[in-house]
N, C-alpha and C positions, 0 to 999 in steps of 0.2 A: 796975353794973360792967360796961365794953362784954366781948361776946365776943371772944375771938380769933379773926383772917380763917380763918384754917388748922384747923379743930376735925378733932378725930377722928372717925371714922363710927361711927355708933351700933351697938350692939350689934345681928345679925341681918340691919343695913340693908346693899343691895349695894356695893364698891367703888365709889369713884370713877372715871369713863374717865379715861384719860392716859396717858401714855406706860410702857413697860412698864418694871419697875426693871431693875436690871442683876443679875446672875448671877454667881456665881462665877467660872463659864468664859468671861466678856467679854460685851460688849452683844450684842443678838440683831437681826442684820442685818434689815433693812428688805424689804419685800416684794420691791422696786422699786430696791433700793441695787445698786450693783455688788460692794459691799463682799461678795460671798457665797463667799467662799474657793472660787473654782475654778466657781459657778453663775453664768447666764447670768440678766440682771435678770428671767425669767419662773421662777426655779431649774432649768431645764434642763441635764442633765450635759452638761458638754465631750464625751462617748465616747458621748451619748445625737445632739449635732450634727454629730456626725464620724460615726455610723454613717449621717445620712442625707445627706450633704452630701458625703462622699467616694463613692457611687456615681455620682450627678450628675455630678462634677466628670471619673468615671473616663469616661462616657460623653460628656460634652461633650469630651474629651478626644482619643478615639476617634473621633469624627463632626467636626470641626471642626477641632481644634489641629493632630492629626495630618497629618488630609488638606491640610490649609493649608502647614505646613512639608516633605510630600513633596512639594508641587505646584514650590514654591518649589528644590528640587532637582533633578528632574525637570526644573526648566524649564535648568539650569547644564548637562545632561548631550545625548547625541545623540539620537537618536529609541528607540532602547532603554533606554537608561540605563545602557548600557557604557561609556560613556567621557564624561570632561570636556570642556565646547567652552565654558568659561564665558560670557559675553553675547554669543555666538554665535549663540542662536535670537533674541533680544533686534533684533539689527540686521539676523537675515530676515527677523523679521515689518516693522520698517519698510520694506523695499525690495520686499517680493510686492507686487505691483498687486493681487490679491485682498484682501489686508490691508488696503489704505489704500483702498478701494473700500469695505471693510466698515465703516471708521474715519471715512468721508465719510457713510458714511449713519448713524450713530450719531449724528452733530453733527447733521444733520435731526434727526433722533427727538429728542433732548435740547433743542433749540429749537424743533421746532413743537409737540410731543404735550402736556408739561406745560402750557405758556402755552395752546394751546386747550383740553384739558382744564380748564385752572382758567377760564377764561372762559365753557365752556358748564356746568360748573358753577355758574356766581354766576349766568348768564341763567336756568337752570333753579330756580334756587335763589330767587332775585328775583320769577321767575314763579308759582312756589306758592303764594307769599305774597298772590298778585294774586287765584287762584281760587279757587272754593270748594269745587271735587274735589280738593283739593291734593291728598290722603294716597293716592288712585288715582294721580293723575299722578307724584309720589314711588316708587310701588310700580311701575310701568312702567318706570320711568329705571334704577328702581335693579335692578328684574330681571336683566339682563345680568351683574351681577356673581355671581350665582348659579350661570353658566354658567364653564365652566373653558379657559381659552385654547385646548387641542385643538379641543374641540365648537367653540368660535365658529369659530378656522379653517378648522372644517371649512363650517358656514356660511359665512361668506362667501367662500369658493372656487366655491360654489355659486351665490350671488348673483353674483359676479363674470365667471358664464359669460361667452361670445362669443356662442354661440345667444341671440336673445330670446327662443326658448321656453323655454331654461332660467335663464337668468341674471335674476333681479330687475333688477338695473341696469342690463342692457342696452335691458329688456322696457320700463320707463320711459323711457329715451334716444329709442328706435324710435318711442316713440307721441307724445311732445313731437316730435320731429322729424316722421312721417309727418304730424301737426296743421297745420304750417307750411310744407312741401315734400313734395307728393306724392312715392311712389316711381313708376317708372316699370312702365307695362303689360305692360312684353314684354321682361324683362331676359334676354339671351342670343341673340334673336334678329338674322337679320344676312342681307343678301342671297345671292342664287346668286356663285359664285365670277365665271361669264360675265356676271352684270348690274351689281354694284356694286363698288366699290375700298374701302376702310378711310378715313377721315382722320384729321383730328385730333379729337381729344374724343369720340373713340368714334361716330361720324358717319360715316354712310358716304355714296358719290357712284356718281350712275349714270356705267356706261360711256361710253355715246352722251349727244350733246347735243340736244336739242329745240329746235323755237322755235314760236311760238305757233301753237296752231291744229292739234298735237300729240295723236297719244292715245299715253298711256305706261302699260305693263301690269310692276310690281314685285312678283315672288314673293318670298318672305321661306323661311326654311327656321332650324333652331337652338331650336328650340322645341315640346315637343309638342300635338298638337292639342285634347288636354283643360287643357291651360291658358290658352286662350281665354276672355274675357268670355264671362258669362253670352247678352249682347246680341248677339254674333257672328252673322249671319248668312250664306245662302250665297255666297260672291263671287258678283258680276254683273260683269261686261265693261263697259268704257267708252262715250260714245256715240260711232259714228263719225264723225261729222263736229261737232267742239267750235267754240265763235264763232271768230274771227281771234282775239282778244287773250284767248284761254285753253289751257291746260293739262288736260285729264282724263284720270287714267288710273285705276288699281286696285292697292289694296295689298293681299293676300292669304299666308296662309299656305298654303305649294305643297305641302302634305300633308294625307291623308284619313287617318283616324281608322280603324285598323286594315288600313291598308295601300290600294295601287293609285294611279291617276289617271296622268299623264305629264304627269313634271318643263314647267315653263313654261305649263303649260297650266291656265285656270279648266276646271276638272272637277266636275262634279258631285258633291257631300261637302265640298268646299276651301270653305275660309270666310275671309271676310275678314275684316280686324283693323282695330276699330274704336277712334278714337280717335288713330290713329297720325298726327305731323305729318309734313307734305313741305313743302321750299322748294325755291323755284324761284330760282339763282345767275345773276346774268348773266355769261358766262365774259368777255368783254370787262374787266372792272368788278371782280368778284370779289365783286360787294356781291347781298344776297337782294333780289331784283324783286319777292316775293309768297309766301305759303304760303297751306295746310290742312290741315284735319283729315279725317282718312281717316271715311266711313257706317259705320251698321252693314256693309255689303254690302263694306267696301273703297272704295270709289268714293271719290273727289275731286275738287275744279277749282280752280284756280289762276288767277284774274281779274286783269285789270288789267297784262298783258305787252306786250310793242311787238311787233308785226310786224316778221318779217325778222330781229331780236334772236337770238341762241344762248343757250341756256338748259340746265344741268346739274341735276339733280334732285337734292337732297340730304335726306336721313333724319337728322335731329341726334343726337345721342350722346344725349339726355334721353328718345329713345324704349325705347331698348335698356338704360341701365345697370342696372347692378345693385340689388336695394333695398338701403336705411340698414341695417349690420347693428348699428351702436352703435358703443359704444367700444371700444377695446381697454385695457382696463381692470390688465391683466395683464400688460403688452408696457411694452418695457425703459424709458419716461418716465414711466409712470405708475405703476409698479411698487408702490414707496414709500407716495405717497402715499396709494394702496388699503388698504396695511395700516395704517398708521395712521389712515386713516378706523376702521376695525374697532378697534383699540387705544382710539380716542376713545368708541365705542359700549358699551366694556365699562366705562373707568372713568370715564366723565363722571357714570355715578350716584353712584362713590364721593364725587368733588368736591362736589358737589351735597348732600348728606346733609352733611359734612363743614363747608361751607359757611351750608347752612339752620341748621343748629345755632350756628355764630358769631353770624348773622343774629338769632335769637333770644334772643341774648345782650345784643345791642348796647339801651341804656336808650331807650327813644323817647322820651324828653325831650330829648334833645339833638335831633334832629330836627328836634321839634315846637318847639324852643328858633330853630334856623335857618330854617323855616315863620316865625313871627312875627319874623324878623328881614330878612327879606323873601326869602330867597334862595329860587330855584326848584328843582324835582325834580333837574335836572341837578346844579346845585350840591351840592345836599344829599348825592347819590351820592359826588360826585366827590372832596368835603370835609371830608363826615362818614362815611359808610356804609364807604368803603372803606379810609379810614384806620385805621377801629375794626376793619376786616374784613383788618387787613393783617396779624398773627398767624397765623389760620387759612391765607388765603390762603397763606404762607409756607411753614405744614407740606404745604398740597397740592402746591405748588409741589415741594419736597424730595422729597419721596412719589414724586411722579411722573417724578423724575429718577431717582430709585433702580431704579426700574422698566423705562423705557424703556433703563437703562444694560443691563438683565439680559435683555433681550427675546428670545424665542428662539423658543415654540412657534407664534403669528402667524405668522411671517416663513418660517419653517419647512415649513411646512402650503399657507399661500396660495400661497405664490407656485409657477409652474411651472419644474420643469427646466430651460427654456429661458431662463428669464429671472431666475433663484435667485440668479444673481453679480449682477444690479445690483440684485435686495434684498438681496443682505448684509448682515449685521451682526455686531460679535467674536464673541457668541455662537454663530451658527451658524457662520462660519468653524474657531473651534476645536473644534467637533464636527465639521465637515468632515475638520479636519486631523489629529485626533486620532483617530476613529471611524470617520470616512465617506469613506473609501479612502486617505488619504493616510498615516495609523496612526504618526503622527510624534508622539511623546508628547512631546519635548523641547519643540519648538516649539509642541505645543497647550496646553503649561503654562504657557509663557512668557506667553502671550496672557493664560491663566486669568490669569497673577500680574498684568497687566497692565489685565486687567478691573476686577477686586478693588481697583485702585491707584487706577482711577476712579470706584470707588464709594465709598469714603473719605472724599473731603471732606463729603460728602452727611450718609455718617454720625454724620461728625464734628461737623457743625454739628446734626446733629437731638439729640444728646448732650449737645451744650451749650446748647442750646436746651431739653431738659428738667431738667437740672439747675439750670437759671436758673428759670423756673417753678416745681421745686418751693424752691429759695431763697425765692421771693419767698411762695409760699403757705404757708411756713412761718412768717412773719414775724407 
């Protein structure tokens, strides 16, 4: 006879595994069952959870919620919070020229900085995939992220110094300029008042007119004898009888190192000014009839002149132009782009790291399939890589937008006092109005509330995206 399927366990044998038997007190709740009589799924009592959450909630309310509520309250009151003014501060904010300038600059920041940061990050990420020393490359690009905005502002304040001997940016600009356009040898030099008159373009004309066959002496002052080129020799007098179609003369520095000598006289110790350009201008037509460059002793000869015509000698302004001093990076027109460049120096590495992680997660099979189908690298980039990277690029873009709306340190540190109004942004304007001399807590709070309202859409977008990704990941 067959044995029953549910036989009783033998004596001494371990009881079979199975659900716990019900007791008189009722069913035993499962470890992760919500029916735990006031207990959490992990059997943590409510009072214990409250003990951990209440202090955190108090701190959150103290440092975030209460300051936000207080800022809204202050924005509806006067400068010291003693009188209710309603929306007057908001009206003042949108009619004040300084605030409107700050708002315009914020728009420039939001449009330019995140877009360029994403483009640079994408370019660096793609480049890092093509080179062998990609790890070192990524480390160098990401390194500025370890520097605070304050320190970065101090660094770029030095980079943008106007003096090429101090500012790296202008040192590079001057080096490139002087490679293609040489600086003048005698900046600031000029004839004596009774010898020459200033003309257009920084040039000088002789007071007297001359004819072919004349001898001309042109003494100059305005620079130190020690600044003459090393090849400058003792000035020599021109020949007494030049050819009938020539004008000969001498250009020299009418000073002696250490003093002495007679003004207008070629004395021992006075040196010529080699390389200086001299033109003969026809008085009748106003056109150049010839030119020459001075030798080491200052002598020159202008040939091919018409006998009988009158000429005035011209010393072109290129002889005396001040040396190129670079670009005024922190001037009114370039201060905002210059500060944005310093921001990109810091945040391009952040964008590169996120985009590089997105590139690493792209299935290479899709790119290979596109190549098999005949797509070139440009088509693969725009039609395969970029669409797959769109979520990562969007994250980087939104994060950068939030950052640039709050930018303060770089603008406050880099922009000099003379051009700070031109580089002003809302965060800096809020500081100036509230604590930088304005002492108007009401108007400053209104700007803070407005700035918070500008950040809210980006924050909401990020939160929605995170929740959507969490739902998709839980499926």
